[in-house]
C-alpha positions as CSV (number, residue, x, y, z in Angstrom):
1,X,52.7,56.8,23.9
2,X,51.9,53.9,21.7
3,X,52.9,51.5,24.5
4,X,50.2,53.2,26.8
5,X,47.6,52.8,24.2
6,X,48.4,49.0,23.7
7,X,48.4,48.6,27.5
8,X,45.0,50.2,27.8
9,X,43.6,48.2,25.0
10,X,44.9,45.0,26.4
11,X,43.4,45.7,29.7
12,X,40.0,46.5,28.1
13,X,40.1,43.2,26.2
14,X,40.7,41.2,29.3
15,X,38.0,42.8,31.1
16,X,35.5,42.1,28.3
17,X,36.6,38.3,28.3
18,X,36.3,38.0,32.0
19,X,32.9,39.7,31.9
20,X,31.7,37.2,29.3
21,X,33.0,34.3,31.3
22,X,31.0,35.4,34.3
23,X,27.8,36.1,32.4
24,X,24.4,34.6,33.5
25,X,24.2,32.8,30.1
26,X,27.5,30.9,30.7
27,X,26.5,30.0,34.2
28,X,23.4,28.5,32.9
29,X,25.3,26.7,30.2
30,X,28.0,25.2,32.4
31,X,26.4,24.7,35.8
32,X,25.2,21.2,34.8
33,X,27.1,18.0,33.9
34,X,26.1,16.0,30.7
35,X,24.4,13.7,33.0
36,X,22.3,16.2,34.8
37,X,21.4,17.9,31.7
38,X,20.1,14.5,30.2
39,X,18.2,13.9,33.4
40,X,16.5,17.3,33.2
41,X,15.6,16.4,29.4
42,X,14.3,13.1,30.7
43,X,12.1,14.7,33.3
44,X,10.9,17.3,30.9
45,X,9.8,14.4,28.4
46,X,8.2,12.5,31.1
47,X,6.2,15.6,32.3
48,X,5.0,16.5,28.8
49,X,4.1,12.8,27.9
50,X,1.9,12.7,30.9
51,X,0.5,16.3,30.5
52,X,-2.1,15.7,27.9
53,X,-5.4,14.4,29.3
54,X,-6.2,12.4,26.1
55,X,-2.8,11.5,25.3
56,X,-0.9,11.9,22.0
57,X,-1.5,11.3,18.3
58,X,1.1,10.5,15.7
59,X,0.8,9.7,12.0
60,X,3.9,7.7,11.4
61,X,5.4,7.8,7.9
62,X,8.4,5.4,8.0
63,X,9.5,6.3,4.4
64,X,7.1,8.3,2.2
65,X,8.9,7.5,-0.9
66,X,7.5,3.8,-0.8
67,X,5.1,3.8,2.1
68,X,2.2,5.5,3.5
69,X,1.2,6.5,7.1
70,X,-0.3,4.7,9.9
71,X,-2.1,6.6,12.9
72,X,-1.2,5.9,16.3
73,X,-2.7,6.9,19.6
74,X,-0.9,6.8,22.9
75,X,-2.0,7.5,26.5
76,X,1.1,7.4,28.9
77,X,0.6,6.4,32.4
78,X,2.9,7.4,35.3
79,X,3.9,3.8,36.1
80,X,5.6,3.2,32.8
81,X,2.6,1.8,31.1
82,X,1.2,2.9,27.8
83,X,-2.2,2.5,26.2
84,X,-1.9,2.3,22.4
85,X,-4.1,2.0,19.4
86,X,-3.4,2.1,15.6
87,X,-5.3,1.6,12.2
88,X,-2.6,-0.7,11.1
89,X,-5.4,-3.3,10.5
90,X,-8.8,-3.8,11.5
91,X,-7.8,-4.2,15.1
92,X,-8.2,-0.6,16.5
93,X,-8.8,-1.7,20.0
94,X,-6.7,-0.1,22.9
95,X,-3.7,-2.3,24.0
96,X,-1.4,-1.8,27.0
97,X,2.2,-2.3,27.2
98,X,5.2,-0.7,28.7
99,X,7.6,2.1,27.8
100,X,10.8,3.6,29.2
101,X,12.9,6.9,28.9
102,X,16.3,5.7,28.4
103,X,19.6,7.9,28.5
104,X,22.2,7.6,26.0
105,X,23.7,10.2,23.8
106,X,20.3,11.8,24.1
107,X,16.9,10.9,25.8
108,X,15.0,8.4,23.9
109,X,11.4,7.0,24.2
110,X,11.4,3.2,23.9
111,X,8.3,1.0,23.7
112,X,9.9,-1.9,25.5
113,X,7.2,-4.6,25.2
114,X,5.2,-5.4,22.1
115,X,2.4,-3.1,20.9
116,X,0.9,-1.9,17.9
117,X,3.9,0.1,17.0
118,X,6.0,-2.9,16.8
119,X,4.0,-4.2,13.8
120,X,5.9,-1.7,11.5
121,X,9.4,-3.0,12.7
122,X,8.9,-6.7,12.1
123,X,11.4,-7.8,9.4
124,X,9.2,-10.9,8.4
125,X,6.1,-8.7,7.8
126,X,6.8,-6.7,4.7
127,X,4.2,-5.2,2.2
128,X,6.3,-5.3,-1.0
129,X,9.1,-7.4,-2.6
130,X,11.5,-4.6,-2.4
131,X,11.1,-4.5,1.5
132,X,11.7,-8.2,1.9
133,X,13.4,-8.7,5.2
134,X,12.9,-5.1,6.2
135,X,9.4,-5.0,7.2
136,X,7.7,-1.6,7.1
137,X,10.9,0.2,8.1
138,X,9.5,1.1,11.4
139,X,11.0,1.7,14.8
140,X,10.1,1.4,18.4
141,X,12.8,3.7,19.8
142,X,12.6,7.6,19.2
143,X,15.2,10.2,20.2
144,X,13.7,13.3,21.8
145,X,14.4,16.6,20.0
146,X,12.3,19.1,22.1
147,X,9.0,20.7,21.6
148,X,7.5,23.1,19.0
149,X,4.1,24.7,19.1
150,X,2.6,22.2,21.5
151,X,4.1,19.1,19.5
152,X,6.8,16.7,20.7
153,X,9.6,16.2,18.2
154,X,11.3,12.8,17.8
155,X,13.6,11.2,15.3
156,X,13.5,7.4,14.8
157,X,16.6,5.3,15.7
158,X,16.4,3.1,12.6
159,X,16.5,5.7,10.0
160,X,16.5,9.1,11.9
161,X,13.1,10.2,10.4
162,X,11.2,12.9,12.2
163,X,8.1,11.8,14.0
164,X,5.8,14.4,15.8
165,X,3.4,13.8,18.5
166,X,0.4,16.1,18.8
167,X,-2.1,16.3,21.5
168,X,-5.0,13.7,21.0
169,X,-8.6,14.4,21.8
170,X,-11.3,12.1,23.0
171,X,-12.7,12.3,19.4
172,X,-9.5,11.0,18.0
173,X,-9.8,7.7,20.1
174,X,-13.6,7.2,19.2
175,X,-12.8,8.1,15.4
176,X,-10.1,5.7,14.9
177,X,-12.4,2.7,14.1
178,X,-14.0,4.7,11.4
179,X,-10.6,4.7,9.4
180,X,-11.3,1.1,8.8
181,X,-14.3,1.3,6.2
182,X,-12.1,3.9,4.4
183,X,-9.2,1.6,4.1
184,X,-11.6,-1.2,2.9
185,X,-13.1,1.1,0.3
186,X,-9.6,1.9,-1.2
187,X,-8.3,-1.6,-0.8
188,X,-11.5,-3.1,-2.6
189,X,-13.3,-6.3,-2.0
190,X,-12.5,-9.4,-4.1
191,X,-15.2,-8.4,-6.4
192,X,-14.1,-4.9,-6.9
193,X,-12.5,-3.7,-10.3
194,X,-8.8,-4.6,-10.5
195,X,-7.5,-1.4,-12.0
196,X,-7.4,2.3,-10.8
197,X,-6.9,5.5,-12.5
198,X,-5.9,9.0,-11.1
199,X,-7.6,11.7,-13.1
200,X,-6.6,15.3,-12.9
201,X,-8.8,18.2,-13.9
202,X,-7.3,21.7,-14.1
203,X,-10.7,23.4,-14.7
204,X,-10.7,22.9,-18.5
205,X,-8.5,19.7,-19.3
206,X,-8.6,16.2,-17.9
207,X,-5.3,14.1,-17.6
208,X,-5.3,10.4,-16.8
209,X,-2.7,8.5,-15.0
210,X,-2.6,4.7,-14.4
211,X,-2.5,4.4,-10.6
212,X,-0.6,1.3,-9.3
213,X,-1.7,1.1,-5.7
214,X,-0.4,-1.3,-3.0
215,X,-2.9,-1.2,-0.2
216,X,-0.6,-3.0,2.2
217,X,1.9,-0.3,1.6
218,X,-0.7,2.5,1.4
219,X,1.3,3.9,-1.5
220,X,0.5,4.5,-5.0
221,X,2.4,5.4,-8.2
222,X,0.7,7.5,-10.8
223,X,2.0,7.0,-14.4
224,X,0.9,9.3,-17.2
225,X,-1.4,7.8,-19.8
226,X,-0.5,10.4,-22.3
227,X,1.3,9.3,-25.4
228,X,5.1,10.0,-25.2
229,X,4.9,11.1,-21.5
230,X,7.1,9.7,-18.8
231,X,5.6,11.6,-16.0
232,X,5.2,9.7,-12.8
233,X,4.7,10.5,-9.1
234,X,3.8,8.8,-5.9
235,X,1.0,9.2,-3.2
236,X,1.9,8.2,0.2
237,X,-1.6,7.9,2.0
238,X,-2.8,8.0,5.5
239,X,-6.3,7.4,6.5
240,X,-9.2,9.4,8.3
241,X,-12.9,8.7,8.9
242,X,-13.7,10.6,5.9
243,X,-11.0,9.7,3.4
244,X,-7.3,9.7,2.8
245,X,-4.4,12.2,3.1
246,X,-1.3,12.0,1.1
247,X,2.0,13.3,2.5
248,X,3.0,13.8,-1.3
249,X,0.4,16.2,-2.8
250,X,-1.0,16.3,-6.4
251,X,0.1,19.5,-7.7
252,X,-2.3,21.1,-10.3
253,X,-1.9,24.7,-11.5
254,X,0.2,25.5,-8.5
255,X,-2.5,24.0,-6.2
256,X,-1.4,21.2,-3.7
257,X,-4.1,18.7,-3.2
258,X,-3.5,16.3,-0.5
259,X,-6.9,15.6,1.1
260,X,-8.9,13.0,-0.7
261,X,-12.5,12.7,0.5
262,X,-14.4,9.3,-0.2
263,X,-17.5,9.6,-2.1
264,X,-19.4,6.3,-1.5
265,X,-22.0,6.9,-4.3
266,X,-19.4,6.9,-7.0
267,X,-16.7,4.8,-5.0
268,X,-14.1,7.5,-5.7
269,X,-11.6,9.5,-3.7
270,X,-11.8,13.2,-4.6
271,X,-9.3,16.0,-3.7
272,X,-10.9,19.5,-4.6
273,X,-9.1,22.7,-5.0
274,X,-10.5,26.0,-6.5
275,X,-11.5,27.0,-10.0
276,X,-12.7,23.5,-10.9
277,X,-9.3,22.0,-9.9
278,X,-9.7,18.4,-8.7
279,X,-7.8,15.1,-8.3
280,X,-9.8,11.7,-8.4
281,X,-8.8,8.1,-7.6
282,X,-11.3,5.7,-9.3
283,X,-11.8,2.1,-10.1
284,X,-12.0,0.7,-13.7
285,X,-12.6,-2.7,-15.0
286,X,-10.7,-1.8,-18.2
287,X,-6.8,-1.9,-18.0
288,X,-5.5,1.6,-18.3
289,X,-3.2,0.5,-20.9
290,X,-4.6,-1.9,-23.6
291,X,-2.2,-4.0,-25.6
292,X,-2.6,-5.9,-28.9
293,X,-1.4,-9.1,-27.4
294,X,-4.9,-10.6,-27.9
295,X,-4.4,-10.8,-31.6
296,X,-1.9,-13.6,-31.2
297,X,-4.8,-15.8,-30.2
298,X,-7.4,-15.1,-32.9
299,X,-8.4,-17.4,-35.7
300,X,-5.7,-18.2,-38.2
301,X,-2.7,-17.7,-35.8
302,X,-0.3,-20.4,-34.7
303,X,-1.1,-22.6,-31.7
304,X,-0.8,-21.0,-28.3
305,X,-1.3,-22.9,-25.0
306,X,-1.8,-20.7,-21.8
307,X,-1.7,-22.8,-18.7
308,X,-2.6,-22.0,-15.2
309,X,-0.6,-24.3,-12.8
310,X,-2.2,-24.2,-9.3
311,X,1.1,-25.3,-7.6
312,X,3.2,-22.2,-9.1
313,X,0.4,-19.6,-9.9
314,X,-2.3,-19.8,-7.3
315,X,-0.2,-17.1,-5.2
316,X,1.1,-15.0,-8.1
317,X,0.6,-11.3,-7.5
318,X,-1.4,-11.0,-10.7
319,X,-3.8,-13.7,-9.9
320,X,-7.0,-12.0,-8.3
321,X,-8.4,-12.9,-5.2
322,X,-11.8,-13.4,-7.0
323,X,-10.1,-16.1,-9.2
324,X,-8.9,-17.8,-6.1
325,X,-12.4,-17.8,-4.4
326,X,-13.9,-19.5,-7.6
327,X,-11.2,-22.1,-7.4
328,X,-11.7,-22.7,-3.7
329,X,-15.6,-22.9,-4.6
330,X,-15.0,-25.6,-7.3
331,X,-12.5,-27.5,-5.2
332,X,-15.0,-27.7,-2.2
333,X,-17.3,-29.5,-4.3
334,X,-15.0,-32.3,-5.1
335,X,-13.9,-35.2,-2.7
336,X,-11.1,-34.2,-0.3
337,X,-8.4,-35.9,-2.4
338,X,-9.3,-33.9,-5.7
339,X,-8.6,-30.4,-6.8
340,X,-8.1,-28.4,-9.8
341,X,-4.4,-28.7,-10.9
342,X,-4.4,-27.0,-14.2
343,X,-6.6,-24.9,-16.4
344,X,-5.0,-24.9,-20.0
345,X,-6.5,-22.7,-22.6
346,X,-5.5,-23.9,-26.2
347,X,-6.0,-21.5,-29.1
348,X,-5.9,-22.9,-32.8
349,X,-4.8,-26.3,-32.0
350,X,-5.2,-29.2,-34.3
351,X,-8.2,-30.1,-32.3
352,X,-9.8,-26.5,-32.3
353,X,-10.1,-24.1,-29.3
354,X,-10.9,-25.5,-25.9
355,X,-10.2,-25.2,-22.1
356,X,-8.8,-28.2,-20.5
357,X,-9.5,-28.6,-16.7
358,X,-7.2,-31.1,-15.1
359,X,-7.4,-32.3,-11.5
360,X,-5.3,-34.0,-8.6
361,X,-6.4,-37.2,-7.2
362,X,-7.1,-39.1,-10.3
363,X,-10.1,-37.4,-11.6
364,X,-10.2,-37.5,-15.5
365,X,-9.7,-34.1,-17.3
366,X,-12.6,-32.3,-19.0
367,X,-12.7,-30.1,-21.9
368,X,-14.7,-27.1,-22.9
369,X,-14.8,-26.3,-26.5
370,X,-15.3,-22.9,-27.9
371,X,-15.1,-20.6,-30.9
372,X,-13.3,-17.4,-30.9
373,X,-13.9,-13.8,-32.0
374,X,-12.4,-10.5,-31.2
375,X,-13.3,-6.8,-30.6
376,X,-10.7,-4.6,-32.1
377,X,-12.2,-1.6,-30.3
378,X,-12.1,-2.9,-26.7
379,X,-9.1,-5.2,-27.7
380,X,-10.6,-8.3,-26.2
381,X,-11.1,-11.9,-27.1
382,X,-14.6,-13.3,-27.1
383,X,-15.1,-16.9,-26.4
384,X,-18.3,-18.6,-27.4
385,X,-19.5,-22.0,-26.1
386,X,-19.4,-25.0,-28.4
387,X,-19.4,-28.1,-26.3
388,X,-18.1,-30.1,-23.4
389,X,-16.4,-33.5,-23.7
390,X,-14.2,-35.8,-21.8
391,X,-11.9,-36.7,-24.6
392,X,-14.0,-39.5,-25.7
393,X,-17.7,-38.3,-25.8
394,X,-19.8,-35.2,-25.5
395,X,-20.9,-34.6,-21.8
396,X,-23.1,-32.2,-20.0
397,X,-21.5,-29.0,-18.4
398,X,-20.0,-29.9,-15.0
399,X,-22.0,-28.2,-12.4
400,X,-19.1,-27.6,-10.0
401,X,-17.2,-25.7,-12.7
402,X,-20.2,-23.5,-13.6
403,X,-19.2,-20.1,-11.7
404,X,-15.5,-20.4,-12.6
405,X,-16.0,-21.5,-16.3
406,X,-18.6,-18.6,-16.8
407,X,-15.9,-16.0,-16.4
408,X,-14.2,-17.2,-19.5
409,X,-17.4,-16.8,-21.5
410,X,-18.5,-13.2,-20.8
411,X,-19.9,-11.6,-23.7
412,X,-17.9,-8.5,-23.5
413,X,-14.7,-10.6,-23.7
414,X,-11.2,-11.1,-22.1
415,X,-8.0,-9.1,-22.1
416,X,-5.0,-11.0,-22.6
417,X,-1.6,-9.4,-21.7
418,X,1.9,-10.6,-21.8
419,X,3.5,-9.6,-18.6
420,X,7.1,-8.4,-18.0
421,X,7.9,-10.9,-15.3
422,X,8.3,-14.6,-14.8
423,X,7.3,-16.9,-11.9
424,X,9.5,-19.8,-10.9
425,X,10.2,-20.8,-14.5
426,X,11.6,-19.0,-17.7
427,X,8.3,-19.3,-19.5
428,X,6.6,-16.1,-20.6
429,X,3.6,-15.2,-18.2
430,X,0.3,-14.1,-19.6
431,X,-2.7,-12.8,-17.7
432,X,-6.4,-13.5,-18.7
433,X,-8.7,-10.9,-17.4
434,X,-12.5,-10.4,-17.6
435,X,-13.5,-7.0,-19.0
436,X,-16.5,-7.1,-16.7
437,X,-15.4,-8.5,-13.3
438,X,-12.3,-8.9,-11.1
439,X,-11.6,-12.4,-12.6
440,X,-7.9,-12.6,-13.5
441,X,-5.9,-15.8,-14.2
442,X,-2.2,-15.9,-14.4
443,X,-0.7,-18.5,-16.9
444,X,2.4,-19.7,-18.5
445,X,2.9,-19.8,-22.2
446,X,3.3,-23.5,-22.6
């Protein structure tokens, strides 16, 4: 009896297996070769790329742990051409190039000739020292991974990061140039304050963070200013005509704030939640972290000499654009073979306190003598004019140095800070920064 039962069970099992192998699902799965399936995917992608009347939009975050996002617009044409625009820089015009749908292990979209998206993949164009030789970590080949909710899903060839195309509108194309003023607002002009603060408001308490923002990378790091706190987080920004959107939100009382609207009246970027919750990015002339380094240069201290050497420090990251513009203006007033080579500030020397201006091209040095005081509340040094001389006699103030020199003598004083890096040489580096403008000079301790 048992043998008959086993026989019936075996027959039933074989019937089930045979039935499964002849199912419609299996037919669909195995009726195409791998090449045929890839060709079907290729046609599917081609059809969907051409299906959107206004093309496609993608905000490309190549690495949101250190870079922000760049908005790209694409209009694909049947002849292998693509019209493209981006907000990578002030050039938001439409550029035409070529693309291909290539077959490999999967179907990929490849932008085969240079266009705006290639700016993110050039290794010699990098926004931070950490990305030297790596560029913006971007790609121009994207593997097709299907569609979801009307979006096309890709992954980049270089680092396999997801990139989604959403259907663009006519307004997206006309709005793209309006990102530029927003980018300029958060980047700032040469006269904009040098420092930024991110301020969190939970409805009752305000917390402040030093906001170290790299406008080229579109990425900022917020570090708590609270005593004893080591809290830090990053914001990876992309831009819109009205503000900035962070892929990594600020979280306050469980609310995730990512949409920062630009307020031109206050020159701030504000993300608002409910119940008085908000996050604000704002400028400040005062360094978020004040130091006591200024005390080394007050009366009665040993001699210190802080020297700006143009050949080494003009391009230092801490040398401000406003300082460079003042140097350029002064040099433009000199004969073609002459220029400022050094600005050396002597504190508590045997000859007193003075600024020495040295020149290339054989022009003799000049000296601006000053007395010094300090403001222990604002932690600034205050330089007060005494006289000018050429090493032998008192002279009138040189007119070509007027605007540059005036920055050292702002009544509110100067911040002096010992930096934690060196430039070319092992000499300690100090910065001298105005408390009322974007003037900042990088110097060596000599």
